C-alpha positions, 0 to 999 in steps of 0.5 A, a space after each residue: 521688448 516694448 513697442 515704439 511709434 516707429 513699429 518697423 525693424 530691419 533685422 540682419 542675421 549674419 553667418 560665419 565661415 562654413 555655415 549651412 544655409 539652415 543655421 538661422 532658420 529656427 531663429 528667424 521664426 522665433 524673432 519674427 514671433 517675438 517682435 510681433 507679439 511686442 507690436 513691432 513688425 520685423 523684416 528679417 534678412 539672412 547674409 552670408 559675408 564669407 559664403 556658405 559651406 560650399 566655399 573654401 574654408 581656407 579662403 573664408 578664415 582669411 577673409 574674417 581675419 581681414 575684418 579684425 582690425 586693431 586699427 579701428 579701420 572699417 572696410 574689410 572683406 566680409 564687412 563690404 559684402 555685408 554692406 553691399 547685401 544690406 544696401 539692397 534692402 536698406 529702408 531707413 527703419 531701425 536695424 538690428 544686426 545679429 552676427 554669429 562667429 565671423 558674421 559678428 565682425 562683418 556686422 560691426 564693420 558694415 554698420 560702422 560703414 553705414 554710420 560714417 556715411 550717415 546712412 544708418 543712425 538707429 541701430 544695434 549689433 549682437 555679436 554671438 560667439 564672435 572673434 574679439 573685434 575692437 569697437 570704437 568708443 562712440 559705438 560701444 554702447 550699440 554693441 553687445 557680445 555673447 559667448 558660450 560658457 560651460 556649467 562651471 562658468 568657464 569659456 568653452 568657445 575658442 573662437 571667442 578667444 580670437 582677437 583682442 579689445 585691449 588698448 593702452 590707457 594713461 591717467 594723469 601722470 601715471 605710467 600707461 597701462 594695458 586695459 584688456 577691455 578698452 575697445 570691448 563691446 558695451 555689454 558682454 555676457 557668457 551664456 551657458 550652452 550645451 555644446 560650444 561654438 557651433 551650437 548657439 542656435 541649436 533648438 532640439 535635443 541634445 542641445 537642451 539643459 536639465 530645465 529643458 531650455 534649448 540654446 536658441 532660447 537662451 540666446 534670443 532671451 539674452 538678446 531680448 534683455 539687452 534690447 529691452 527699451 530699444 525695440 
């Protein structure tokens, strides 16, 4: 990451369903350290768009489904909740939203609503192990998506199979054809993980690979690479 003349950044970490309150504890510490070392002063907020692990799992899952729109319309349940929380601390600084699982869908919906209301212009969204939420073409380059893969490169996070980025496209007089990546984020990458869906932010044993690199470091390092030149 490189520092810019506007050296402040608002970061929002958005959790998925049935998530413990401590999921982002180490991630928050690492992000603060890395940004400050780059000359950027971060303010980090944690949001639970669907509630925490104490709330009904069934209700949370149904609410996540409401944020997976194939009609490109924002304004769903988790997105609205996230939007309300973000507005309480919105400062006009650059904004980075990092969403795990359903939190990635809520992050996109909230940012889209802010963008449409011209309340946020300079932002990026990182979706980690999230359901596939269709991204409007004008926002695709602002969004990246990371998913867990095993040692052979095979996707091993079932949540990343939910939803679709697909849509029909047509070139000239050709018959329409289905493009599975039509509404995908601008950048998509698999990260070799120890474990699976719940483990992107783990930092202790046994969530380290043979080179002693933990899942959290891998996730954050991929974010840093994608954000290079922006923050």
